[in-house]
N, CA, C and O atoms as CSV, one atom per row, in Angstrom:
chain,resi,resn,atom,element,x,y,z
A,1,MET,N,N,0.840,-1.197,0.000
A,1,MET,CA,C,0.000,0.000,0.000
A,1,MET,C,C,0.876,1.248,0.000
A,1,MET,O,O,1.793,1.371,0.812
A,2,ASN,N,N,0.598,2.146,-0.887
A,2,ASN,CA,C,1.247,3.447,-0.909
A,2,ASN,C,C,0.796,4.214,0.331
A,2,ASN,O,O,-0.401,4.277,0.610
A,3,LYS,N,N,1.731,4.796,1.076
A,3,LYS,CA,C,1.359,5.484,2.314
A,3,LYS,C,C,0.437,6.670,2.060
A,3,LYS,O,O,-0.197,7.161,2.994
A,4,TYR,N,N,0.347,7.143,0.816
A,4,TYR,CA,C,-0.514,8.282,0.514
A,4,TYR,C,C,-1.804,7.881,-0.190
A,4,TYR,O,O,-2.534,8.738,-0.687
A,5,ASN,N,N,-2.088,6.579,-0.234
A,5,ASN,CA,C,-3.313,6.165,-0.919
A,5,ASN,C,C,-3.801,4.844,-0.328
A,5,ASN,O,O,-3.143,3.815,-0.479
A,6,ASN,N,N,-4.931,4.872,0.333
A,6,ASN,CA,C,-5.530,3.690,0.906
A,6,ASN,C,C,-6.903,3.513,0.258
A,6,ASN,O,O,-7.851,4.206,0.629
A,7,PRO,N,N,-7.023,2.599,-0.698
A,7,PRO,CA,C,-8.275,2.442,-1.447
A,7,PRO,C,C,-9.488,2.155,-0.562
A,7,PRO,O,O,-10.613,2.495,-0.927
A,8,ASP,N,N,-9.268,1.531,0.600
A,8,ASP,CA,C,-10.373,1.220,1.497
A,8,ASP,C,C,-11.059,2.473,2.038
A,8,ASP,O,O,-12.231,2.426,2.413
A,9,LEU,N,N,-10.347,3.572,2.080
A,9,LEU,CA,C,-10.905,4.816,2.625
A,9,LEU,C,C,-11.408,5.772,1.550
A,9,LEU,O,O,-11.946,6.833,1.867
A,10,LYS,N,N,-11.241,5.410,0.298
A,10,LYS,CA,C,-11.583,6.310,-0.806
A,10,LYS,C,C,-13.048,6.749,-0.773
A,10,LYS,O,O,-13.332,7.940,-0.904
A,11,THR,N,N,-13.965,5.824,-0.602
A,11,THR,CA,C,-15.396,6.160,-0.597
A,11,THR,C,C,-15.739,7.066,0.578
A,11,THR,O,O,-16.490,8.030,0.432
A,12,LEU,N,N,-15.182,6.748,1.743
A,12,LEU,CA,C,-15.429,7.593,2.914
A,12,LEU,C,C,-14.913,9.008,2.680
A,12,LEU,O,O,-15.591,9.979,3.018
A,13,ALA,N,N,-13.726,9.133,2.109
A,13,ALA,CA,C,-13.158,10.458,1.823
A,13,ALA,C,C,-14.039,11.229,0.844
A,13,ALA,O,O,-14.245,12.431,1.008
A,14,GLN,N,N,-14.554,10.549,-0.164
A,14,GLN,CA,C,-15.447,11.208,-1.127
A,14,GLN,C,C,-16.701,11.726,-0.435
A,14,GLN,O,O,-17.156,12.834,-0.720
A,15,ASN,N,N,-17.260,10.932,0.469
A,15,ASN,CA,C,-18.442,11.362,1.221
A,15,ASN,C,C,-18.124,12.556,2.116
A,15,ASN,O,O,-18.928,13.482,2.228
A,16,LEU,N,N,-16.966,12.537,2.747
A,16,LEU,CA,C,-16.570,13.647,3.612
A,16,LEU,C,C,-16.377,14.932,2.805
A,16,LEU,O,O,-16.672,16.021,3.297
A,17,ARG,N,N,-15.884,14.814,1.574
A,17,ARG,CA,C,-15.741,16.006,0.718
A,17,ARG,C,C,-17.106,16.629,0.430
A,17,ARG,O,O,-17.247,17.852,0.389
A,18,ARG,N,N,-18.095,15.784,0.236
A,18,ARG,CA,C,-19.450,16.293,-0.039
A,18,ARG,C,C,-20.117,16.849,1.209
A,18,ARG,O,O,-21.035,17.664,1.111
A,19,GLN,N,N,-19.668,16.418,2.372
A,19,GLN,CA,C,-20.313,16.801,3.629
A,19,GLN,C,C,-19.369,17.579,4.546
A,19,GLN,O,O,-19.356,17.354,5.756
A,20,MET,N,N,-18.597,18.473,3.988
A,20,MET,CA,C,-17.657,19.247,4.792
A,20,MET,C,C,-18.402,20.051,5.853
A,20,MET,O,O,-19.548,20.451,5.652
A,21,THR,N,N,-17.739,20.280,6.978
A,21,THR,CA,C,-18.314,21.120,8.024
A,21,THR,C,C,-18.350,22.571,7.544
A,21,THR,O,O,-17.700,22.923,6.560
A,22,GLU,N,N,-19.098,23.387,8.230
A,22,GLU,CA,C,-19.182,24.806,7.881
A,22,GLU,C,C,-17.800,25.457,7.904
A,22,GLU,O,O,-17.470,26.261,7.031
A,23,GLU,N,N,-16.999,25.106,8.901
A,23,GLU,CA,C,-15.657,25.685,9.021
A,23,GLU,C,C,-14.743,25.208,7.897
A,23,GLU,O,O,-13.971,25.999,7.353
A,24,GLU,N,N,-14.817,23.938,7.544
A,24,GLU,CA,C,-14.019,23.423,6.429
A,24,GLU,C,C,-14.420,24.105,5.124
A,24,GLU,O,O,-13.563,24.459,4.315
A,25,ARG,N,N,-15.713,24.286,4.925
A,25,ARG,CA,C,-16.194,24.971,3.712
A,25,ARG,C,C,-15.659,26.400,3.650
A,25,ARG,O,O,-15.213,26.861,2.600
A,26,HIS,N,N,-15.708,27.086,4.778
A,26,HIS,CA,C,-15.233,28.473,4.837
A,26,HIS,C,C,-13.755,28.540,4.456
A,26,HIS,O,O,-13.365,29.346,3.611
A,27,LEU,N,N,-12.935,27.694,5.079
A,27,LEU,CA,C,-11.502,27.717,4.774
A,27,LEU,C,C,-11.248,27.341,3.318
A,27,LEU,O,O,-10.406,27.952,2.658
A,28,TRP,N,N,-11.968,26.340,2.813
A,28,TRP,CA,C,-11.767,25.890,1.441
A,28,TRP,C,C,-12.191,26.949,0.423
A,28,TRP,O,O,-11.391,27.367,-0.415
A,29,PHE,N,N,-13.435,27.375,0.498
A,29,PHE,CA,C,-13.976,28.270,-0.529
A,29,PHE,C,C,-13.453,29.699,-0.430
A,29,PHE,O,O,-13.369,30.395,-1.441
A,30,ASP,N,N,-13.104,30.144,0.767
A,30,ASP,CA,C,-12.693,31.529,0.950
A,30,ASP,C,C,-11.190,31.721,1.052
A,30,ASP,O,O,-10.717,32.851,1.178
A,31,PHE,N,N,-10.423,30.612,0.999
A,31,PHE,CA,C,-8.969,30.783,1.091
A,31,PHE,C,C,-8.184,29.726,0.313
A,31,PHE,O,O,-7.517,30.060,-0.666
A,32,LEU,N,N,-8.250,28.477,0.724
A,32,LEU,CA,C,-7.333,27.459,0.190
A,32,LEU,C,C,-7.456,27.243,-1.311
A,32,LEU,O,O,-6.440,27.131,-1.997
A,33,ARG,N,N,-8.660,27.184,-1.833
A,33,ARG,CA,C,-8.801,26.905,-3.269
A,33,ARG,C,C,-8.377,28.086,-4.139
A,33,ARG,O,O,-8.219,27.940,-5.351
A,34,LEU,N,N,-8.194,29.250,-3.527
A,34,LEU,CA,C,-7.785,30.451,-4.265
A,34,LEU,C,C,-6.268,30.618,-4.326
A,34,LEU,O,O,-5.765,31.487,-5.038
A,35,LEU,N,N,-5.556,29.799,-3.594
A,35,LEU,CA,C,-4.092,29.916,-3.534
A,35,LEU,C,C,-3.440,29.386,-4.811
A,35,LEU,O,O,-4.045,28.593,-5.532
A,36,PRO,N,N,-2.206,29.821,-5.094
A,36,PRO,CA,C,-1.509,29.343,-6.291
A,36,PRO,C,C,-0.930,27.928,-6.141
A,36,PRO,O,O,-0.413,27.375,-7.112
A,37,VAL,N,N,-1.008,27.338,-4.950
A,37,VAL,CA,C,-0.588,25.946,-4.755
A,37,VAL,C,C,-1.840,25.083,-4.618
A,37,VAL,O,O,-2.896,25.566,-4.210
A,38,THR,N,N,-1.713,23.813,-4.960
A,38,THR,CA,C,-2.859,22.911,-4.940
A,38,THR,C,C,-3.048,22.278,-3.569
A,38,THR,O,O,-2.110,21.748,-2.974
A,39,PHE,N,N,-4.263,22.345,-3.089
A,39,PHE,CA,C,-4.672,21.645,-1.872
A,39,PHE,C,C,-5.700,20.598,-2.252
A,39,PHE,O,O,-6.518,20.821,-3.146
A,40,ASN,N,N,-5.665,19.463,-1.582
A,40,ASN,CA,C,-6.686,18.427,-1.729
A,40,ASN,C,C,-7.532,18.421,-0.467
A,40,ASN,O,O,-7.028,18.604,0.641
A,41,ARG,N,N,-8.823,18.209,-0.654
A,41,ARG,CA,C,-9.741,18.092,0.479
A,41,ARG,C,C,-9.918,16.625,0.830
A,41,ARG,O,O,-9.962,15.766,-0.051
A,42,GLN,N,N,-10.019,16.347,2.120
A,42,GLN,CA,C,-10.281,14.993,2.615
A,42,GLN,C,C,-9.397,13.975,1.900
A,42,GLN,O,O,-9.882,13.060,1.234
A,43,LYS,N,N,-8.106,14.157,2.055
A,43,LYS,CA,C,-7.097,13.331,1.384
A,43,LYS,C,C,-6.759,12.105,2.227
A,43,LYS,O,O,-6.494,12.219,3.424
A,44,VAL,N,N,-6.772,10.945,1.602
A,44,VAL,CA,C,-6.379,9.707,2.268
A,44,VAL,C,C,-4.859,9.639,2.306
A,44,VAL,O,O,-4.192,9.722,1.275
A,45,ILE,N,N,-4.324,9.488,3.515
A,45,ILE,CA,C,-2.883,9.297,3.711
A,45,ILE,C,C,-2.736,8.147,4.692
A,45,ILE,O,O,-3.058,8.282,5.873
A,46,GLY,N,N,-2.253,7.028,4.203
A,46,GLY,CA,C,-2.149,5.834,5.049
A,46,GLY,C,C,-3.532,5.398,5.486
A,46,GLY,O,O,-4.421,5.206,4.656
A,47,SER,N,N,-3.716,5.243,6.783
A,47,SER,CA,C,-5.021,4.836,7.306
A,47,SER,C,C,-5.806,6.022,7.852
A,47,SER,O,O,-6.709,5.855,8.672
A,48,TYR,N,N,-5.457,7.217,7.393
A,48,TYR,CA,C,-6.110,8.437,7.861
A,48,TYR,C,C,-6.694,9.227,6.695
A,48,TYR,O,O,-6.262,9.091,5.550
A,49,ILE,N,N,-7.676,10.045,7.010
A,49,ILE,CA,C,-8.211,11.019,6.062
A,49,ILE,C,C,-7.969,12.375,6.689
A,49,ILE,O,O,-8.519,12.686,7.746
A,50,VAL,N,N,-7.139,13.192,6.033
A,50,VAL,CA,C,-6.844,14.518,6.569
A,50,VAL,C,C,-7.772,15.542,5.924
A,50,VAL,O,O,-8.227,15.355,4.795
A,51,ASP,N,N,-8.046,16.614,6.640
A,51,ASP,CA,C,-8.979,17.621,6.125
A,51,ASP,C,C,-8.459,18.264,4.840
A,51,ASP,O,O,-9.168,18.311,3.834
A,52,PHE,N,N,-7.215,18.760,4.876
A,52,PHE,CA,C,-6.624,19.410,3.702
A,52,PHE,C,C,-5.159,19.010,3.597
A,52,PHE,O,O,-4.470,18.855,4.606
A,53,TYR,N,N,-4.690,18.844,2.356
A,53,TYR,CA,C,-3.315,18.400,2.124
A,53,TYR,C,C,-2.730,19.149,0.936
A,53,TYR,O,O,-3.356,19.260,-0.118
A,54,CYS,N,N,-1.519,19.660,1.127
A,54,CYS,CA,C,-0.768,20.310,0.056
A,54,CYS,C,C,0.538,19.539,-0.129
A,54,CYS,O,O,1.436,19.619,0.710
A,55,ALA,N,N,0.640,18.792,-1.232
A,55,ALA,CA,C,1.825,17.970,-1.495
A,55,ALA,C,C,3.076,18.828,-1.656
A,55,ALA,O,O,4.140,18.487,-1.138
A,56,LYS,N,N,2.946,19.935,-2.370
A,56,LYS,CA,C,4.107,20.786,-2.639
A,56,LYS,C,C,4.741,21.306,-1.352
A,56,LYS,O,O,5.964,21.414,-1.260
A,57,ALA,N,N,3.910,21.627,-0.359
A,57,ALA,CA,C,4.411,22.150,0.914
A,57,ALA,C,C,4.575,21.050,1.965
A,57,ALA,O,O,5.047,21.313,3.071
A,58,LYS,N,N,4.182,19.807,1.618
A,58,LYS,CA,C,4.180,18.710,2.591
A,58,LYS,C,C,3.453,19.136,3.861
A,58,LYS,O,O,3.959,19.004,4.975
A,59,LEU,N,N,2.246,19.652,3.645
A,59,LEU,CA,C,1.476,20.286,4.709
A,59,LEU,C,C,0.090,19.671,4.829
A,59,LEU,O,O,-0.602,19.460,3.832
A,60,VAL,N,N,-0.301,19.388,6.063
A,60,VAL,CA,C,-1.643,18.911,6.396
A,60,VAL,C,C,-2.290,19.968,7.282
A,60,VAL,O,O,-1.665,20.476,8.213
A,61,ILE,N,N,-3.544,20.295,6.989
A,61,ILE,CA,C,-4.303,21.227,7.814
A,61,ILE,C,C,-5.513,20.489,8.358
A,61,ILE,O,O,-6.284,19.893,7.605
A,62,GLU,N,N,-5.670,20.536,9.671
A,62,GLU,CA,C,-6.800,19.902,10.343
A,62,GLU,C,C,-7.639,20.979,11.021
A,62,GLU,O,O,-7.111,21.858,11.701
A,63,ILE,N,N,-8.946,20.897,10.827
A,63,ILE,CA,C,-9.891,21.789,11.485
A,63,ILE,C,C,-10.608,20.952,12.534
A,63,ILE,O,O,-11.326,20.009,12.199
A,64,ASP,N,N,-10.415,21.294,13.796
A,64,ASP,CA,C,-10.863,20.452,14.896
A,64,ASP,C,C,-12.140,20.948,15.555
A,64,ASP,O,O,-12.235,22.094,15.993
A,65,GLY,N,N,-13.117,20.052,15.614
A,65,GLY,CA,C,-14.338,20.294,16.366
A,65,GLY,C,C,-14.159,19.820,17.798
A,65,GLY,O,O,-13.069,19.400,18.186
A,66,SER,N,N,-15.215,19.885,18.575
A,66,SER,CA,C,-15.148,19.600,20.014
A,66,SER,C,C,-14.661,18.183,20.338
A,66,SER,O,O,-14.023,17.983,21.371
A,67,GLN,N,N,-14.946,17.199,19.483
A,67,GLN,CA,C,-14.543,15.823,19.769
A,67,GLN,C,C,-13.026,15.682,19.864
A,67,GLN,O,O,-12.534,14.737,20.480
A,68,HIS,N,N,-12.293,16.593,19.273
A,68,HIS,CA,C,-10.825,16.528,19.313
A,68,HIS,C,C,-10.265,16.949,20.672
A,68,HIS,O,O,-9.074,16.771,20.929
A,69,TYR,N,N,-11.097,17.498,21.530
A,69,TYR,CA,C,-10.632,17.980,22.828
A,69,TYR,C,C,-11.019,17.050,23.967
A,69,TYR,O,O,-10.729,17.333,25.130
A,70,GLU,N,N,-11.674,15.942,23.639
A,70,GLU,CA,C,-11.921,14.890,24.620
A,70,GLU,C,C,-10.695,13.986,24.631
A,70,GLU,O,O,-9.953,13.944,23.649
A,71,GLU,N,N,-10.470,13.262,25.726
A,71,GLU,CA,C,-9.249,12.455,25.862
A,71,GLU,C,C,-9.063,11.486,24.692
A,71,GLU,O,O,-7.960,11.373,24.158
A,72,LYS,N,N,-10.108,10.797,24.294
A,72,LYS,CA,C,-10.012,9.833,23.190
A,72,LYS,C,C,-9.617,10.546,21.897
A,72,LYS,O,O,-8.799,10.032,21.133
A,73,GLY,N,N,-10.180,11.702,21.649
A,73,GLY,CA,C,-9.856,12.484,20.455
A,73,GLY,C,C,-8.424,12.976,20.465
A,73,GLY,O,O,-7.738,12.942,19.443
A,74,ARG,N,N,-7.975,13.434,21.627
A,74,ARG,CA,C,-6.580,13.911,21.735
A,74,ARG,C,C,-5.592,12.775,21.467
A,74,ARG,O,O,-4.573,12.969,20.804
A,75,GLU,N,N,-5.906,11.586,21.990
A,75,GLU,CA,C,-5.018,10.439,21.778
A,75,GLU,C,C,-4.974,10.060,20.292
A,75,GLU,O,O,-3.897,9.801,19.755
A,76,ARG,N,N,-6.122,10.027,19.634
A,76,ARG,CA,C,-6.152,9.719,18.192
A,76,ARG,C,C,-5.368,10.756,17.401
A,76,ARG,O,O,-4.655,10.414,16.458
A,77,ASP,N,N,-5.499,12.018,17.783
A,77,ASP,CA,C,-4.775,13.083,17.090
A,77,ASP,C,C,-3.267,12.949,17.288
A,77,ASP,O,O,-2.499,13.195,16.358
A,78,ARG,N,N,-2.835,12.561,18.491
A,78,ARG,CA,C,-1.400,12.361,18.731
A,78,ARG,C,C,-0.858,11.247,17.834
A,78,ARG,O,O,0.220,11.380,17.255
A,79,GLU,N,N,-1.612,10.144,17.720
A,79,GLU,CA,C,-1.183,9.025,16.870
A,79,GLU,C,C,-1.137,9.450,15.402
A,79,GLU,O,O,-0.177,9.147,14.694
A,80,ARG,N,N,-2.162,10.143,14.957
A,80,ARG,CA,C,-2.238,10.610,13.573
A,80,ARG,C,C,-1.084,11.565,13.283
A,80,ARG,O,O,-0.390,11.419,12.277
A,81,ASP,N,N,-0.881,12.536,14.161
A,81,ASP,CA,C,0.182,13.524,13.957
A,81,ASP,C,C,1.557,12.864,13.931
A,81,ASP,O,O,2.418,13.254,13.143
A,82,ALA,N,N,1.765,11.864,14.790
A,82,ALA,CA,C,3.045,11.148,14.806
A,82,ALA,C,C,3.266,10.432,13.472
A,82,ALA,O,O,4.353,10.508,12.900
A,83,PHE,N,N,2.242,9.739,12.976
A,83,PHE,CA,C,2.356,9.050,11.687
A,83,PHE,C,C,2.671,10.043,10.571
A,83,PHE,O,O,3.574,9.812,9.766
A,84,LEU,N,N,1.930,11.143,10.525
A,84,LEU,CA,C,2.135,12.129,9.464
A,84,LEU,C,C,3.526,12.751,9.553
A,84,LEU,O,O,4.195,12.927,8.534
A,85,SER,N,N,3.961,13.082,10.765
A,85,SER,CA,C,5.302,13.659,10.954
A,85,SER,C,C,6.397,12.683,10.543
A,85,SER,O,O,7.382,13.070,9.914
A,86,GLU,N,N,6.218,11.420,10.902
A,86,GLU,CA,C,7.192,10.384,10.522
A,86,GLU,C,C,7.301,10.251,9.010
A,86,GLU,O,O,8.310,9.769,8.497
A,87,ASN,N,N,6.280,10.672,8.307
A,87,ASN,CA,C,6.270,10.605,6.843
A,87,ASN,C,C,6.581,11.960,6.216
A,87,ASN,O,O,6.259,12.198,5.052
A,88,GLY,N,N,7.200,12.838,6.982
A,88,GLY,CA,C,7.706,14.098,6.449
A,88,GLY,C,C,6.674,15.196,6.267
A,88,GLY,O,O,6.917,16.151,5.530
A,89,LEU,N,N,5.525,15.078,6.924
A,89,LEU,CA,C,4.478,16.079,6.767
A,89,LEU,C,C,4.361,16.950,8.015
A,89,LEU,O,O,4.487,16.468,9.141
A,90,ARG,N,N,4.120,18.227,7.795
A,90,ARG,CA,C,3.851,19.154,8.894
A,90,ARG,C,C,2.341,19.223,9.071
A,90,ARG,O,O,1.598,19.310,8.093
A,91,VAL,N,N,1.893,19.184,10.315
A,91,VAL,CA,C,0.464,19.236,10.617
A,91,VAL,C,C,0.147,20.540,11.332
A,91,VAL,O,O,0.733,20.859,12.367
A,92,LEU,N,N,-0.788,21.287,10.761
A,92,LEU,CA,C,-1.301,22.493,11.405
A,92,LEU,C,C,-2.721,22.201,11.860
A,92,LEU,O,O,-3.531,21.688,11.088
A,93,ARG,N,N,-3.027,22.525,13.110
A,93,ARG,CA,C,-4.365,22.294,13.660
A,93,ARG,C,C,-4.966,23.616,14.108
A,93,ARG,O,O,-4.315,24.433,14.757
A,94,TYR,N,N,-6.225,23.800,13.742
A,94,TYR,CA,C,-6.977,24.977,14.167
A,94,TYR,C,C,-8.333,24.507,14.662
A,94,TYR,O,O,-8.936,23.605,14.081
A,95,SER,N,N,-8.806,25.116,15.728
A,95,SER,CA,C,-10.126,24.758,16.232
A,95,SER,C,C,-11.199,25.476,15.412
A,95,SER,O,O,-10.937,26.499,14.779
A,96,ASN,N,N,-12.402,24.922,15.436
A,96,ASN,CA,C,-13.530,25.597,14.791
A,96,ASN,C,C,-13.691,27.006,15.347
A,96,ASN,O,O,-13.937,27.951,14.597
A,97,VAL,N,N,-13.553,27.143,16.645
A,97,VAL,CA,C,-13.707,28.446,17.296
A,97,VAL,C,C,-12.655,29.421,16.777
A,97,VAL,O,O,-12.974,30.559,16.432
A,98,GLU,N,N,-11.404,28.974,16.722
A,98,GLU,CA,C,-10.311,29.814,16.232
A,98,GLU,C,C,-10.577,30.269,14.794
A,98,GLU,O,O,-10.387,31.438,14.460
A,99,LEU,N,N,-11.013,29.348,13.963
A,99,LEU,CA,C,-11.297,29.669,12.570
A,99,LEU,C,C,-12.433,30.692,12.458
A,99,LEU,O,O,-12.360,31.625,11.659
A,100,ASN,N,N,-13.474,30.510,13.260
A,100,ASN,CA,C,-14.618,31.418,13.210
A,100,ASN,C,C,-14.313,32.792,13.793
A,100,ASN,O,O,-14.810,33.802,13.294
A,101,ARG,N,N,-13.511,32.838,14.832
A,101,ARG,CA,C,-13.231,34.110,15.503
A,101,ARG,C,C,-12.129,34.923,14.834
A,101,ARG,O,O,-12.143,36.153,14.871
A,102,ASN,N,N,-11.173,34.223,14.220
A,102,ASN,CA,C,-10.036,34.952,13.673
A,102,ASN,C,C,-9.562,34.320,12.364
A,102,ASN,O,O,-8.422,33.868,12.253
A,103,PHE,N,N,-10.445,34.298,11.393
A,103,PHE,CA,C,-10.183,33.682,10.098
A,103,PHE,C,C,-8.926,34.254,9.437
A,103,PHE,O,O,-8.105,33.505,8.909
A,104,THR,N,N,-8.781,35.550,9.466
A,104,THR,CA,C,-7.632,36.201,8.825
A,104,THR,C,C,-6.316,35.736,9.432
A,104,THR,O,O,-5.357,35.482,8.703
A,105,ALA,N,N,-6.255,35.621,10.747
A,105,ALA,CA,C,-5.024,35.179,11.415
A,105,ALA,C,C,-4.707,33.726,11.061
A,105,ALA,O,O,-3.542,33.374,10.875
A,106,VAL,N,N,-5.729,32.890,10.966
A,106,VAL,CA,C,-5.523,31.493,10.572
A,106,VAL,C,C,-4.940,31.448,9.162
A,106,VAL,O,O,-3.986,30.712,8.910
A,107,CYS,N,N,-5.497,32.219,8.257
A,107,CYS,CA,C,-5.007,32.244,6.869
A,107,CYS,C,C,-3.566,32.732,6.804
A,107,CYS,O,O,-2.752,32.172,6.070
A,108,ARG,N,N,-3.249,33.766,7.563
A,108,ARG,CA,C,-1.870,34.275,7.594
A,108,ARG,C,C,-0.922,33.210,8.127
A,108,ARG,O,O,0.184,33.046,7.612
A,109,ASP,N,N,-1.350,32.490,9.153
A,109,ASP,CA,C,-0.509,31.444,9.723
A,109,ASP,C,C,-0.238,30.353,8.689
A,109,ASP,O,O,0.901,29.911,8.538
A,110,ILE,N,N,-1.263,29.925,7.989
A,110,ILE,CA,C,-1.093,28.894,6.959
A,110,ILE,C,C,-0.125,29.365,5.882
A,110,ILE,O,O,0.735,28.602,5.443
A,111,GLN,N,N,-0.259,30.608,5.457
A,111,GLN,CA,C,0.580,31.123,4.351
A,111,GLN,C,C,2.069,31.053,4.653
A,111,GLN,O,O,2.874,30.893,3.736
A,112,GLN,N,N,2.444,31.169,5.897
A,112,GLN,CA,C,3.878,31.154,6.212
A,112,GLN,C,C,4.516,29.778,5.968
A,112,GLN,O,O,5.742,29.672,5.935
A,113,TYR,N,N,3.711,28.729,5.797
A,113,TYR,CA,C,4.230,27.387,5.545
A,113,TYR,C,C,4.164,26.993,4.069
A,113,TYR,O,O,4.518,25.870,3.709
A,114,LEU,N,N,3.719,27.900,3.228
A,114,LEU,CA,C,3.573,27.608,1.805
A,114,LEU,C,C,4.769,28.107,1.010
A,114,LEU,O,O,5.374,29.119,1.360
A,115,PRO,N,N,5.111,27.391,-0.068
A,115,PRO,CA,C,6.258,27.837,-0.897
A,115,PRO,C,C,5.922,29.092,-1.676
A,115,PRO,O,O,6.762,29.601,-2.418
């Protein structure tokens, strides 16, 4: 299995692209898709589906809802982040609240990691 393509998760990723959260839609339609670098939505990487992925920057962006702040969610995120980091990817995480309250600052932060 290619670490960046897991066929078993393909259908789930396609469904997640169609059912993005309000915050994911905001970041995608109002910022990421307008950039000169390519981002993929709901990209399968290994046994994970990441919210946004930019191959050129080796960058993963995760938009976290409340479930990510419960102990089980934090543990899953630590495992996911470790796997992604071990594969040469940088992971940026933003909460839904952060994205909604300070969208411009989130966008500026993301831009500093882009080529």
